[in-house]
C-alpha positions as CSV (number, residue, x, y, z in Angstrom):
1,M,134.3,198.5,33.8
2,E,132.3,196.7,36.8
3,E,129.3,197.1,35.0
4,H,130.5,195.7,31.8
5,L,132.1,192.8,33.7
6,L,128.7,192.2,35.3
7,N,127.0,192.2,32.3
8,E,129.1,189.6,30.8
9,F,128.3,187.4,33.7
10,E,124.5,187.8,33.6
11,E,124.5,186.7,30.2
12,F,125.6,183.4,31.5
13,G,123.1,183.2,34.3
14,L,126.0,184.3,37.0
15,T,125.5,186.9,39.4
16,P,129.0,187.4,41.3
17,N,129.4,189.5,44.5
18,K,131.2,192.7,44.8
19,K,134.6,191.0,46.2
20,V,134.4,188.8,43.3
21,L,133.8,191.6,41.0
22,E,136.9,193.3,42.6
23,K,139.0,190.3,42.1
24,C,137.9,189.8,38.4
25,I,138.9,193.6,38.0
26,E,142.2,193.1,39.2
27,L,142.8,190.2,37.0
28,L,141.7,192.1,34.0
29,K,144.2,194.8,34.7
30,K,146.8,192.4,35.6
31,Y,146.8,190.4,32.3
32,S,145.5,193.4,30.1
33,I,142.3,191.5,29.0
34,T,138.6,192.5,28.3
35,P,135.9,191.5,30.4
36,D,134.3,189.3,27.6
37,T,137.6,187.2,27.2
38,L,137.9,186.8,31.0
39,V,134.0,185.4,31.2
40,N,135.1,183.4,28.4
41,H,137.8,181.7,30.0
42,W,135.8,181.4,33.2
43,I,132.7,179.7,31.6
44,G,135.2,177.2,29.6
45,Y,137.2,176.6,32.9
46,T,134.1,176.0,35.2
47,A,132.5,173.7,33.0
48,T,135.5,171.5,32.6
49,K,137.1,171.4,36.3
50,L,134.6,172.8,38.5
51,K,131.2,171.4,37.3
52,D,130.0,174.5,36.4
53,E,130.1,176.3,40.0
54,A,129.7,180.1,40.6
55,P,132.5,182.4,40.8
56,S,133.9,182.9,44.1
57,L,137.6,184.1,45.6
58,E,138.4,180.3,46.6
59,N,138.1,179.2,43.0
60,L,139.1,182.2,41.6
61,I,142.7,181.6,42.9
62,M,142.7,178.4,41.0
63,F,141.4,180.1,37.9
64,E,144.1,182.6,37.9
65,K,146.9,179.9,37.4
66,D,144.9,178.1,34.6
67,L,144.7,181.5,33.2
68,A,147.7,182.7,33.5
69,K,149.1,179.2,31.9
70,E,146.9,179.8,28.9
71,L,147.7,183.1,28.1
72,S,151.4,182.6,28.5
73,A,151.2,179.6,26.0
74,K,149.3,181.8,23.6
75,T,151.8,184.6,23.9
76,K,154.8,182.3,23.5
77,V,152.9,180.8,20.2
78,K,152.6,184.3,18.6
79,S,156.0,185.2,19.5
80,E,157.7,182.1,17.6
81,P,159.2,183.1,14.3
82,L,157.8,181.3,11.5
83,S,160.2,178.2,10.5
84,E,160.3,176.7,7.3
85,S,161.0,173.3,8.7
86,P,157.4,171.1,9.4
87,I,155.8,171.2,12.6
88,I,156.1,167.9,14.5
89,H,153.1,167.4,17.1
90,N,153.4,165.4,20.1
91,I,151.0,164.5,22.8
92,T,151.4,167.9,24.5
93,T,150.8,170.1,21.5
94,I,147.9,168.1,20.6
95,T,145.8,168.2,24.0
96,Q,146.8,172.2,23.9
97,I,144.9,172.5,20.6
98,T,142.0,170.1,21.5
99,E,141.8,172.5,25.0
100,D,141.7,175.6,22.8
101,D,139.1,174.4,20.5
102,E,137.0,173.3,23.8
103,L,137.1,176.7,25.3
104,L,133.4,177.3,24.4
105,V,132.1,174.3,25.4
106,G,131.1,176.2,28.7
107,Y,128.6,178.5,26.4
108,G,126.5,175.3,26.1
109,T,124.2,173.1,28.3
110,P,126.2,172.5,31.4
111,V,128.3,169.1,31.0
112,R,130.1,166.7,33.6
113,K,134.1,166.8,33.5
114,S,134.5,163.7,32.3
115,S,132.2,164.0,29.2
116,V,134.4,166.7,27.9
117,G,137.3,164.3,28.0
118,A,134.9,161.7,26.3
119,K,134.1,164.0,23.4
120,R,138.2,163.9,22.5
121,T,138.3,160.4,22.0
122,S,134.8,159.8,20.4
123,G,133.1,160.6,17.1
124,L,129.7,159.9,15.7
125,E,129.8,157.1,12.9
126,G,133.9,157.6,13.1
127,T,134.2,161.2,12.3
128,P,136.4,163.2,14.6
129,Q,134.9,166.1,16.8
130,N,138.3,167.9,16.1
131,K,138.6,168.3,12.3
132,R,141.9,170.2,13.0
133,L,143.4,166.8,14.4
134,A,142.3,164.8,11.5
135,G,145.5,163.1,10.2
136,L,147.6,163.1,12.9
137,G,147.3,159.4,13.6
138,Q,144.4,159.3,16.3
139,T,141.9,156.6,16.1
140,Y,138.0,157.3,16.9
141,S,136.1,154.7,18.6
142,V,132.3,154.2,16.9
143,H,129.7,153.6,19.5
144,T,131.8,151.9,21.9
145,P,130.8,152.0,25.6
146,S,134.4,152.4,27.1
147,A,135.0,155.6,25.0
148,F,131.9,157.3,27.3
149,S,131.9,158.1,30.8
150,P,129.7,155.6,32.8
151,S,126.1,156.9,33.6
152,T,125.8,159.1,37.0
153,P,123.7,157.1,39.4
154,G,120.9,159.2,40.8
155,T,120.5,161.9,38.2
156,S,116.4,160.9,38.0
157,S,116.1,161.4,41.5
158,K,118.3,164.8,41.3
159,F,115.6,166.1,38.9
160,S,112.8,164.8,40.7
161,S,114.0,166.7,43.9
162,R,114.8,169.9,42.3
163,N,113.1,172.7,44.5
164,N,112.3,175.3,41.8
165,A,109.9,173.8,39.4
166,G,107.7,177.0,38.4
167,E,109.6,179.5,39.0
168,V,108.9,182.6,36.5
169,V,112.6,183.5,35.4
170,V,111.5,186.2,32.6
171,K,108.2,187.9,32.2
172,Y,107.2,190.1,29.3
173,P,106.3,192.7,29.5
174,A,108.1,193.3,32.7
175,D,105.5,194.6,35.0
176,D,104.1,192.8,38.3
177,A,100.7,192.0,36.4
178,A,99.7,188.6,37.1
179,I,98.5,186.7,34.0
180,N,95.5,184.3,34.1
181,W,96.5,181.1,32.4
182,T,93.3,179.5,32.3
183,R,91.6,179.0,29.2
184,S,88.6,181.1,29.0
185,N,87.1,180.5,25.5
186,E,87.2,176.4,25.8
187,S,85.2,175.9,22.6
188,W,87.0,177.9,20.2
189,E,89.6,176.3,18.6
190,P,92.5,178.1,16.5
191,D,93.2,177.5,12.9
192,I,96.9,176.6,12.2
193,Q,98.1,177.1,8.8
194,L,101.6,176.7,7.3
195,H,102.8,179.8,5.7
196,G,105.2,179.7,2.6
197,T,106.4,177.0,0.4
198,A,104.5,173.8,0.6
199,E,106.8,170.9,2.1
200,T,105.6,168.5,-0.4
201,K,109.6,168.9,-1.8
202,L,110.7,167.9,1.8
203,T,108.6,165.0,2.4
204,T,109.1,163.1,-1.2
205,K,112.3,161.1,-1.2
206,Y,115.3,163.2,-2.6
207,N,119.1,162.9,-2.3
208,Y,120.0,165.7,0.3
209,M,123.8,167.1,0.3
210,F,124.1,165.6,-3.5
211,S,123.7,169.1,-4.7
212,R,126.1,170.1,-7.8
213,L,129.1,172.8,-7.0
214,R,127.3,174.9,-9.8
215,D,123.7,174.6,-8.2
216,K,125.2,175.7,-4.8
217,F,127.2,178.6,-6.3
218,E,123.7,180.1,-7.9
219,V,121.8,179.9,-4.7
220,L,124.5,181.8,-2.8
221,E,124.9,184.3,-5.9
222,E,121.1,184.7,-5.8
223,Q,121.3,185.6,-2.2
224,I,123.7,188.1,-2.8
225,N,121.6,189.5,-5.8
226,D,118.2,189.8,-3.8
227,L,119.9,191.1,-1.0
228,G,122.2,193.7,-3.1
229,D,118.9,195.1,-5.0
230,L,117.4,196.0,-1.5
231,M,120.4,198.0,-0.6
232,K,120.5,199.8,-3.7
233,K,117.3,201.3,-3.0
234,K,118.5,201.9,0.5
235,L,121.4,203.6,-0.7
236,G,119.7,205.2,-3.5
237,I,122.1,204.2,-5.9
238,D,121.8,202.5,-9.7
239,D,124.3,200.1,-9.5
240,F,127.4,198.6,-7.7
241,E,130.9,198.6,-8.7
242,P,133.8,196.2,-8.8
243,N,135.4,195.3,-6.0
244,C,138.9,194.9,-6.9
245,V,139.0,198.0,-9.3
246,L,141.7,200.5,-8.4
247,K,140.2,203.8,-7.2
248,S,141.0,206.2,-4.7
249,E,137.9,207.8,-4.6
250,T,134.8,206.1,-2.6
251,F,132.7,203.6,-4.3
252,H,130.0,201.3,-3.3
253,T,130.2,197.4,-4.0
254,V,128.2,194.5,-2.4
255,G,129.4,191.0,-1.4
256,R,129.3,188.2,1.0
257,I,131.8,188.3,4.2
258,C,134.0,185.4,4.0
259,C,137.3,184.3,6.1
260,D,140.7,184.3,4.6
261,A,141.9,180.9,5.7
262,T,145.8,182.3,5.5
263,S,145.1,184.4,8.4
264,G,143.5,181.9,10.8
265,S,140.9,179.6,11.0
266,R,138.5,182.1,12.5
267,L,136.9,185.3,11.2
268,N,138.9,188.2,12.4
269,T,139.8,191.8,11.4
270,S,142.7,190.6,9.6
271,S,140.6,187.7,7.6
272,L,137.9,189.6,6.5
273,L,137.2,188.8,3.0
274,L,134.6,190.3,0.7
275,E,133.4,187.9,-1.9
276,G,131.9,189.7,-4.8
277,T,129.1,188.2,-7.1
278,R,130.0,187.1,-10.5
279,N,128.1,190.1,-12.4
280,T,129.7,192.8,-10.6
281,S,133.1,191.6,-9.4
282,S,133.8,188.5,-11.6
283,G,133.6,186.3,-8.3
284,Q,136.8,187.8,-6.9
285,S,137.3,188.7,-3.2
286,V,139.0,191.5,-1.7
287,P,140.4,191.9,1.8
288,L,138.7,194.6,4.0
289,D,140.5,197.1,6.2
290,V,138.2,198.3,8.6
291,S,140.5,200.4,10.9
292,Q,138.2,203.3,10.2
293,L,135.0,201.9,11.3
294,K,133.8,203.0,14.9
295,E,131.2,199.8,15.2
296,F,131.0,196.9,12.9
297,S,129.4,193.4,13.4
298,F,130.4,190.5,10.9
299,F,129.7,186.9,10.2
300,P,130.8,184.4,7.8
301,G,128.0,184.4,5.0
302,Q,126.6,188.2,5.6
303,V,125.7,189.9,2.7
304,I,126.3,193.6,3.0
305,A,127.1,196.4,1.2
306,V,130.9,198.3,1.6
307,E,131.5,201.9,0.4
308,G,135.3,202.7,0.6
309,S,138.0,203.2,-1.7
310,N,140.9,200.9,-3.3
311,P,143.9,202.6,-3.7
312,T,146.4,199.7,-4.3
313,G,143.9,197.3,-6.4
314,K,144.7,194.6,-3.5
315,K,142.6,195.9,0.0
316,M,139.3,198.2,0.3
317,V,139.3,200.2,3.0
318,V,136.0,200.7,4.6
319,T,134.4,204.1,5.6
320,S,130.8,202.9,5.8
321,I,128.9,199.6,6.1
322,T,125.2,199.0,4.7
323,T,123.2,195.9,5.8
324,P,120.1,194.7,4.0
325,P,116.9,196.5,5.7
326,I,114.7,194.9,7.9
327,N,111.1,194.4,6.6
328,P,108.4,195.5,8.8
329,V,106.1,193.1,10.6
330,F,103.7,191.3,8.3
331,K,100.4,193.2,8.6
332,T,97.3,190.9,8.3
333,D,93.3,190.5,9.7
334,V,93.9,189.2,13.1
335,S,90.8,187.0,14.2
336,I,91.3,185.6,17.7
337,E,88.3,184.8,20.0
338,G,89.6,186.1,23.5
339,P,93.0,185.1,24.4
340,L,95.0,182.4,22.6
341,N,97.0,180.8,25.0
342,M,100.5,178.7,24.1
343,M,103.1,176.5,25.6
344,V,106.3,176.0,23.9
345,A,109.1,173.8,24.8
346,C,112.5,172.3,23.2
347,G,114.3,169.1,23.5
348,P,116.1,166.9,24.6
349,F,113.4,165.9,27.1
350,T,115.5,163.5,29.1
351,L,118.4,163.8,31.0
352,P,122.0,163.4,29.4
353,D,122.5,159.7,30.3
354,D,119.2,158.2,30.5
355,L,115.8,157.6,28.5
356,E,113.2,157.6,31.0
357,F,112.0,161.2,29.9
358,A,111.1,162.3,33.1
359,P,111.0,165.9,31.9
360,L,108.7,165.0,29.2
361,V,106.3,163.4,31.6
362,E,106.5,166.9,33.7
363,F,105.9,169.1,31.0
364,I,102.6,166.9,29.8
365,Q,101.3,167.3,33.4
366,Q,101.7,171.3,33.3
367,V,100.1,170.8,29.7
368,N,97.3,169.1,30.9
369,T,96.8,171.4,34.1
370,L,96.6,174.5,31.9
371,L,95.0,173.2,29.0
372,P,96.5,175.9,26.2
373,H,95.2,176.0,22.9
374,I,98.4,175.5,21.2
375,V,101.4,173.5,22.5
376,I,104.5,173.6,20.2
377,I,107.1,171.0,20.8
378,M,110.4,171.2,19.7
379,G,113.0,168.4,19.0
380,P,115.5,166.5,19.6
381,F,113.1,163.9,21.0
382,V,115.8,161.0,20.6
383,D,118.8,163.1,21.1
384,V,122.1,161.9,19.2
385,K,124.0,163.4,21.9
386,N,122.4,161.6,24.7
387,K,125.1,159.2,26.4
388,K,122.8,155.9,26.0
389,V,122.4,157.0,22.3
390,E,126.1,157.4,21.8
391,C,127.4,154.1,23.1
392,G,124.4,152.4,21.7
393,D,123.2,151.4,24.9
394,L,119.2,151.0,24.3
395,D,116.8,148.6,24.7
396,Y,114.9,149.4,21.3
397,T,116.0,150.7,17.8
398,Y,116.0,154.5,17.4
399,Q,112.9,154.4,15.4
400,E,111.3,152.2,18.0
401,Q,112.3,154.3,21.0
402,F,110.9,157.8,18.8
403,D,107.6,155.8,18.6
404,I,107.3,155.2,22.3
405,V,107.5,159.0,22.9
406,M,105.1,159.8,20.1
407,R,102.6,157.5,21.6
408,E,103.0,158.8,25.1
409,L,102.7,162.3,23.8
410,Q,99.5,161.2,21.7
411,S,97.7,159.2,24.3
412,K,98.5,161.6,27.6
413,I,97.9,164.8,26.2
414,I,93.9,165.9,26.2
415,N,92.6,166.0,22.9
416,S,91.1,169.8,23.1
417,V,94.8,171.0,23.0
418,Q,96.5,171.3,19.5
419,V,100.0,169.5,19.4
420,C,102.5,170.9,16.8
421,I,105.6,169.0,16.6
422,I,108.9,170.4,15.1
423,P,112.0,167.8,14.3
424,S,115.4,168.5,14.9
425,W,118.5,167.5,12.8
426,R,119.5,166.1,16.3
427,D,117.1,163.3,16.3
428,V,118.9,160.3,15.8
429,H,116.5,158.2,14.1
430,Y,115.8,161.0,11.3
431,R,117.1,162.7,8.6
432,A,120.3,164.8,9.9
433,V,119.7,167.7,7.0
434,Y,118.5,171.4,7.5
435,P,116.1,172.2,6.5
436,T,114.7,168.9,8.3
437,P,111.5,167.5,6.7
438,P,108.4,167.1,9.3
439,F,108.1,163.4,10.5
440,P,105.8,161.3,8.7
441,Q,102.0,161.7,9.9
442,E,101.1,158.0,9.7
443,N,98.9,157.0,12.8
444,K,98.8,160.5,14.3
445,A,96.0,161.7,16.5
446,P,93.6,164.4,15.1
447,N,94.9,167.0,17.3
448,F,98.6,166.6,16.1
449,S,100.3,168.5,13.4
450,F,103.7,167.8,12.1
451,F,105.7,170.5,10.3
452,S,109.5,171.1,9.2
453,D,112.3,172.8,10.9
454,P,112.3,175.7,10.3
455,C,108.9,176.8,9.5
456,I,106.4,179.7,10.0
457,L,102.5,179.1,11.2
458,N,99.5,181.4,10.3
459,V,97.5,181.2,13.3
460,N,94.6,183.3,12.9
461,G,96.6,185.9,11.3
462,V,99.3,185.7,13.8
463,F,102.5,184.6,12.3
464,I,104.6,182.5,14.4
465,A,108.4,181.9,13.2
466,L,110.3,178.8,14.9
467,T,113.3,176.8,14.8
468,S,114.8,173.9,17.0
469,T,118.1,174.5,15.5
470,D,120.8,176.7,17.9
471,I,121.3,179.5,15.0
472,L,122.0,182.1,17.6
473,F,125.0,179.9,19.4
474,H,126.3,179.1,16.0
475,L,126.5,182.9,15.2
476,S,127.7,183.7,18.7
477,K,130.8,181.6,18.1
478,E,131.5,183.2,14.6
479,E,130.5,187.0,14.9
480,I,133.2,189.4,15.5
481,A,131.9,192.7,16.7
482,V,132.9,196.5,17.7
483,T,129.6,197.9,19.5
484,P,129.2,200.6,22.1
485,H,129.5,199.7,25.9
486,G,126.5,198.1,27.0
487,S,125.1,197.1,23.7
488,D,122.4,194.2,23.2
489,R,124.5,191.5,22.1
490,L,121.6,188.8,21.7
491,G,119.2,191.3,20.2
492,R,121.9,192.1,17.7
493,L,122.5,188.1,17.0
494,V,118.5,188.1,16.4
495,S,118.6,191.1,14.1
496,H,120.8,189.2,11.6
497,L,118.3,186.9,10.9
498,F,115.9,189.5,9.9
499,S,118.4,191.7,8.1
500,Q,119.6,188.7,6.2
501,Q,116.0,187.1,5.8
502,S,117.3,183.6,6.6
503,F,116.5,181.4,9.7
504,Y,120.4,180.3,9.0
505,P,122.3,182.9,7.4
506,L,125.7,181.7,8.6
507,N,127.8,180.2,5.6
508,P,129.7,178.0,6.2
509,P,127.4,176.5,8.6
510,S,128.4,175.0,11.8
511,E,130.5,172.1,11.7
512,E,127.9,169.7,13.1
513,M,125.3,171.3,10.6
514,S,124.6,169.7,7.2
515,I,122.6,172.4,5.2
516,D,121.1,171.2,1.8
517,L,121.3,174.9,-0.1
518,E,118.8,174.1,-2.7
519,Q,116.0,173.1,0.1
520,A,117.2,176.1,2.4
521,E,116.5,178.4,-0.3
522,D,112.7,177.6,-0.5
523,H,112.4,176.5,3.1
524,C,114.8,178.8,5.5
525,K,113.7,182.2,3.9
526,L,112.5,184.7,6.8
527,S,111.4,187.2,4.1
528,F,109.0,189.3,6.4
529,T,109.3,190.2,10.2
530,P,106.8,187.8,12.1
531,H,104.7,188.7,15.0
532,L,106.6,185.8,17.1
533,L,110.0,184.1,16.8
534,F,110.8,181.2,18.8
535,V,115.0,180.9,18.5
536,P,115.6,178.0,21.6
537,S,119.3,178.3,22.3
538,D,122.0,177.1,25.0
539,L,122.3,180.7,25.5
540,R,120.6,182.6,28.4
541,H,117.0,182.7,28.1
542,F,115.1,185.8,27.1
543,I,112.4,187.4,26.1
544,K,112.5,190.9,24.1
545,N,111.1,193.0,21.2
546,V,113.3,193.0,18.3
547,S,112.0,195.3,15.2
548,G,108.9,194.9,16.2
549,C,108.8,191.0,16.8
550,V,108.5,189.3,19.9
551,V,111.7,186.8,20.4
552,V,111.6,184.0,22.8
553,N,114.6,182.0,23.6
554,M,113.2,179.6,26.3
555,E,116.5,177.2,26.2
556,R,115.9,173.9,26.4
557,A,113.5,171.4,28.6
558,V,116.8,169.9,30.1
559,K,119.9,171.9,31.0
560,G,122.7,169.4,32.4
561,F,121.3,167.1,34.8
562,C,118.5,169.6,35.9
563,G,115.1,170.9,34.5
564,G,115.5,173.2,32.3
565,T,112.8,176.0,31.0
566,Y,109.7,176.3,28.7
567,S,107.6,179.3,27.8
568,R,104.1,180.1,27.8
569,L,102.2,183.2,26.2
570,Q,99.1,184.6,25.9
571,I,98.1,186.5,22.6
572,T,95.2,188.7,21.9
573,G,94.5,190.9,18.8
574,E,92.0,192.4,16.4
575,A,92.3,193.8,13.2
576,S,96.0,194.2,12.5
577,S,96.8,194.6,16.1
578,V,98.5,191.7,18.2
579,Q,99.5,192.0,21.9
580,I,101.6,189.1,23.6
581,K,102.4,188.3,27.1
582,A,104.8,185.8,27.8
583,E,106.6,184.2,30.5
584,I,110.0,181.5,30.7
585,V,109.0,179.1,33.5
586,R,111.4,176.4,35.1
587,L,110.4,172.6,34.2
């Protein structure tokens, strides 16, 4: 239990001492909860009340009171019988609902105590942050400074006074061999090409999010059919059977995991539904009984094949689950003259309450010092979540602010470095849709290239997939899993992308996302396993090999009011062989 608990803490960058672990184990036994539940409560508690302090015996005493109060409140809610009379909310129950929904705030970038309270009363363009409170008579301000906490003075000086800049936090492979980051073959320039569907449809004007319901259905139906064909070959069967057929013998069927809203707003073992296809199951959905499975991993939108029986015709008793096979790494001729050096960073590039872009200036200095062949810079550049943007406290328009950032990048980065710019749906001046079109290319420097989010780049035969959208965090909030002790949770989340052959397999998407399914069908497919995958996330940084692909989560250039991290890589290869060395470094 102690090892399991320590692994949960380390996933969020915390390493408590032995006495703290003993106290936590005492809490686990006292309240009969699992280690991940305790750690999730701690992350939420410390983000809102302790400003992300590390666990200690002193603050665990206060935490226990909060934990006991929250657990007893939830137990009370579960034990109350259903009543036919309507539920009347008051300020206490509304606050409790809000606090429950904001438990996962701690998973992301640390925020100040006041900012959590600000989120409860503010919304972008007047949209409530908490949709469950819509219609309860609350009002929401639109870009009013009073709705947000004032900027904290001296945050830029806190960034400049950091003492851990340049620290290597992750190395791949995990050996002690030093890597020479000096650019050896200065005259050689890599050839960067976009792989897959051309971005012409994205760059032309179109009414995104105006898809007809019929067209959306066709896209989702085709996804199930395509992945279903792969699973039929994997299972060695000719066809799937309808999911709602009354049958006591085992049979195979296929469909998409959905959540039964009548059993709760979040996916759980009681709300699991399998939505069948129109051709096989007439589009019907059937509840799943997974009590016989020793391990599983589900999330909304996941396409799977199910083996089991349906003795009543109303619920399927599942005996085994089959996921789509993961395609092998794409083999191609690699033509790299000497080591290819890369640097990759993901925004935001300024502290949460200013627009001075001190971290971006620092990153540019690192680029000009190491002079890599390629630099990939992913948005957001003008972040919609920045406090000055939220309250409208800007000296320029959104577009002007972005133009200033681009001019700074193009004028300061040395011309021998090729720069790839990737947008983000969080860029406030641009289209808030996924997939996100590339930025307009007027007046760009010759060494700059603009690509969409997501995209796959072919660099002299090395395939690099990347997205600036935090799909890992979104999946982690929605996934339910029963897995062996000590299993690799982050690696499992990444494997979902390869198995579902999509950069964003979650459906419905996170509430903050706007996905155009028709465009996603062409531009969000991950139909093969690349050599390299960048998935920046608010989850803890890592570099690991998943199904033959080197996956890098370098987090973001800014974390709270401190410097974040970026990655640097060295790639070598010939014929169809590719070797990758990588590090994640504090900015």
